[in-house]
N, C-alpha and C positions, 0 to 999 in steps of 0.2 A: 504580399506573398501568398502563395497557395500551398497548403500543407495537407497531405493525406495521412490519416492515422488508421492503421490496421489493428483491430482490437479482437482478441480472443475473448469471447463473452458467453454468458448463459442467461437463462431466465431468472436465475437466482443471483443475488449480489456477489461479485468477485472484487476484492480490493484492488487488484492490479488493473482490471478493466475499468473500474470506477475512476481510478486516477488518470488513466489515459483519456477517458471521456471528459474529465474536468480540465485537463490540458487543452483538449480540443475546444471546449466551451470558452476557456479563457483566451485562446488565440482568436476565436471568432469575436469576442468582445473587444479585442484590440484592433478589429477591423480587417482581419485577414480572411481570405477564402479558405474554407475548411471542408475536406471530404472525410467522412468516417466510414470505413469498411468494416462491417460487423461480421465476424466469422464465429459460428457456434462452436463452443469448445467440445460439447458432446452431441448436441442436437442443433439442427439448423435454426437460425433466427430469421423469421420472415418479415418482421416489422417492429416498429417502436413500441407497439402495444405489448410486446413480449418482454420489454425492459422497463417495468413500472418503477424501478428503484433509481432511475436516473432521469433528469430533465435536461433537455438540450436547448441551446440557444437557437433562436430563429436564424435561418439562412444557411445552416449547415446542410451539406448534401450527404445523404445517407445511401449506402450501397449495401445490400444484404447478400452474403456469399453462402451458398449452401455447403453442407459438411463435405460433400464429395468434390468440392473444388477449392481446397485450401490454398493459401498463397505463400506459405513459408516452407522452405526445405531445411532440414537439419543434417549436418554432416557428422556422423558418429566416429568414434575413435578408430574403428576398423576401416574407415574410408568410405563406407556405404552412405548413400544419401536417401533420406526419406522426408516426406512432408509430415507435418505434425499439427493437429491430429489428422487422421485419414490415411488413405493409401497413396503410394507413389504414383506420379504421373509424369509424362514426358515434357509437357509444355504448359505455360500459363494461358489462361483465358484472358488475353490482354484487354478485351473489351470491358472487363471488370475493373480495370485500373484507369482512373482518370489521369489526364496530364496534370502535372503539378510542379512546383519548384522543389519540393521536398517530400519524401515519403518515409514514414516511421516504420520501416521494415527493410530487411536486406535479403536480396537474392541476386546472384550474379547473372541471372537471366532476365531480370527486369530492366528494360531499356531506360536510359537516363531521362528520356522525355517524360517519364512518370515521376521524376523528381530525384534530387540528390538524396541518397539513402542515409538514414541514421537509425540507431536502435536504442530503445530504452532498456536499461538494466535496473530491474526492480527487486532483485533478490539474488541470493546465492545459497547453496547447500539446502535447497528446498525441493528441487526437481532432480531429474537424472543428471549426473555430472556431464554426460555427453551433450545434453541440450544446453546447459548453462555455459559450458566451455565454448560451444559453437557461437554463442552470442558474443563472447569476448574475442573470439577469433575473427569475427566479421570485419573486413578491411574498411570500416567506415566509422564515423563518430559513435561513441557510446555515451548516451545521456544517463548518468548515474543519479538516482534519486536520493542517495545517502552518501556521506563522505566515506564510510567504510567500504563501499562498493568501488569507489575510485581506488582505494588502497589495494583491493583484490585485483583490480585490473593491472595496477603497477607491478604487483607480485607475479602476475602472469606474463609480464613483458610487453604489455600493450603500450604503444607509443603514447607519450604524455599528451600530445595534441588531440588524440582520439578520445580522451577521457574528460568528460564535461560534467560538473556537478550542478544539477538543477533540482532543488528539493521539491517534495510534495507540498501542496498548499492545504488550506482549510477554508471551508465555507462558514465564515464568521456569523452570517445572518442565521445560520441553522444551528451551529454548535456554539451556544452562548449560555451565559449564566441566567437562570430564571428562578433559582431558589437560593436562599441564604446559605453561604458556606458555613457560617457559625452555628446554625441551628439544625444541622442534619442529623438523622438517626445514626446509630452505630452500624452503618451498612458498608460492606465491602463488595464491589462488583468485579466480575471477570468475564472476558469474552472467551468462550470455549471453542476449540477446534481439535479434531481428532488427529491432525497431522503430528507426527512424532516430534518435529522441531518446535511445536507450540508448547510442549511439556505440560499439557493440561492436567495430567495425573499429578504432577508435582504441585501445580497450583491448587488443585482440590485438596491435596494433602496439607498444604500450608493453611488453607482456610479451615480445615478441620482441626489443626493444631491450635489456631487462634481461638476457635470455639471452645476447645478444652480449657484454654487459659482464661478466656473472657466469655463466660457463658451467655451473656446478653447480646453478643455480636450477631448481626444478620449478614447473610450473603446472598447475592443474586448472580446467577451464572446464566449467560445468554449465548445463544448459538443459532445458526441457520437451521441445523438439524438437532434432534434430541441427542444429548451426550451418549457416547458409547461406554464411558466409564460410569461406574455406580456412584450415585450421589446420595448423601444422607437426607432423611426426611426434612430436616430443619433448613436445608438450602432451598431457595426459590430458584427453579429452573425455568427459563423462558425460551421456548423454541420459536425461531423465525419471528421475532417481534418487529412490528412496524417501526420505521425510523423515528416517528414522534414519541413512541414509547421508550426507545433507547435514549433519546435526548432528554425527555422530560421526567420519565419515571425511573430511569436507571442512572444515567450519568448525573443528573441534577439532584438525585436523592443520596448519592453515594458520598460518604466521607472519603473513601479511599478506592482507587482503581488499581487492580493487580494485573501485571503482565508477567507471566512465568516462562516466556519463550526462551529456547536455547538460541535461536537465530530469528531475527526479523529483518526483512529488507528495509523496512522503515517502521511500521507499527502505527497505522492511522488511528485505530481505536484509542491508543494512548493519548495522542494530542487532542482527539475529540473529547475524551473524558476530562483532560486538563482544562480545555476551553470552557467546560461546563462546571468547573470548580471542584473537581475531585483531586485529592492529593495522590500523586502517582508513586506506587511501589513497583519497581521493575528490575528485571535482570539486566546485566550488561550484555546485550544480545546483538550488537552491531548497530542496528537502526536507532536504538535508544540513545546512542552517543550524541545524536544531533539535538536532543531536547531534554534528556535526563541528567541534570547536574546534581551530583549527590550532595544532599544537605541544603540545596538551594531551590531546585525545581522538582526534586524527587528524592526518594531514598532508593539506592541501587545496591544490588548484591550480585554475586556470581550465579550463573545458570545452575540449575539442579540443586541449589542449596535451600531445601525446604525450611530448615530451621531459621536461616537468615531472613527469608521472606516473612515467616511468621513473626520474627522479632521486630522487623520494620513495621509491619501492620500493627502489632500490639503497641509499639512505641507511639505511633500516631493516634491510636485510639485513646491512649492515656494522656497524651500531651497535646491538648487542644491548641496551645500557642504555636507549637511547632507545626502541627497539621495545617492550621489556618495560614501560617506564613508560607509554607511550601505550596499550598493550594493557590494562594493569591499570586505568588511569584511565578508558579508554573503557568497559570492562566495568562498572566501578562506576557510571559516569554513566548508562548505559542501565538498570542495575538500579534505580537510585534514581528515574529520571525517567519510564520508560515501563512501564505496567502496565495491563492491560485493565480490571481492577476499579476502579482509580483513574480511568481515562478514563470509565468508565460512571457513576461518581459525579459527575464534572463534567457529563456529559450530563444526568443526572437533575436536577442542580441547575438547569441552564438550563431544562429542560422544565417544572419547577415554576414558574419565573419566567414562562415563556411562558403557562402555563395561567392564572396569576393576572392577566396583562394581555395577552391575545391581540391586542388592537388596537395595541399598541406594536410588535409584530413581524410582524403579518400584514396585508398590504394587499389586502383582498378585499371 
């Protein structure tokens, strides 16, 4: 089969774009023809050298769309239609769209010769409601990367046949154990993001509370950009670290990885850290439900509960037997459960069913 992926991307790593690129890579490894249309989220992307954070499989056809010719339209609550990002325009530059069996984008003006449409649902309650709701309203299959997003679709009245669960995967050759779980320093790490739903202020507060209780604890906070919240001098803050630093010097040195988010579509850093042997402390944020089993693969608390986050971290710092058990069980769970090639196989299976009965899944 031939599949076209349209990806909103940037020169800096974006989790959602990374995931779509890995789906594209895995589909190519499975022998399919793959087109990737790169659309700059803020600035145009002119070539692969502007995307140093991702490696592509040989044989993928790449098309670069400048910012002034975006390919997605959004219908807002008041009925107006706009492309996102960029300005409205009346028609598509069809020469930018290769013919394919499937296209991971929906627009009612895209002819079906460019592929049967489907859309990825990678999150909810993180963008403008009008944008997120427009994705669920698209009259084509919704590939949800976490189970809770399937539930959101059901609550919105989306037909069951249009909701497909295909989880994110993990690059096990990259995110792997390279340092002993048992002999790690008392280090807690956290990925920082300024988005309100990431609740980084609460995460930093939990780390500070742990430091008050356990004076010898260390903390590493890493982020693409320098944190906008104030951090105390004892915290190590790493801005825009290379991937090998994240894997080898952060994840593989950490006893514990903290996720403080209110909402996560999935939470890739969590399973990356788990795969590297860090015990996970996380909020129940939606995406975490697919890998954080309280007392088995993680310790879980409600969002915004700074005291509970601190309690869980302190418990794991003092109870090595529990920490090591959770870290090892979490590492094995993500190893067995999340794999890009397995996810691509699930996607392929669904697309074959879609092609056999398009009228069952496409309301057009």
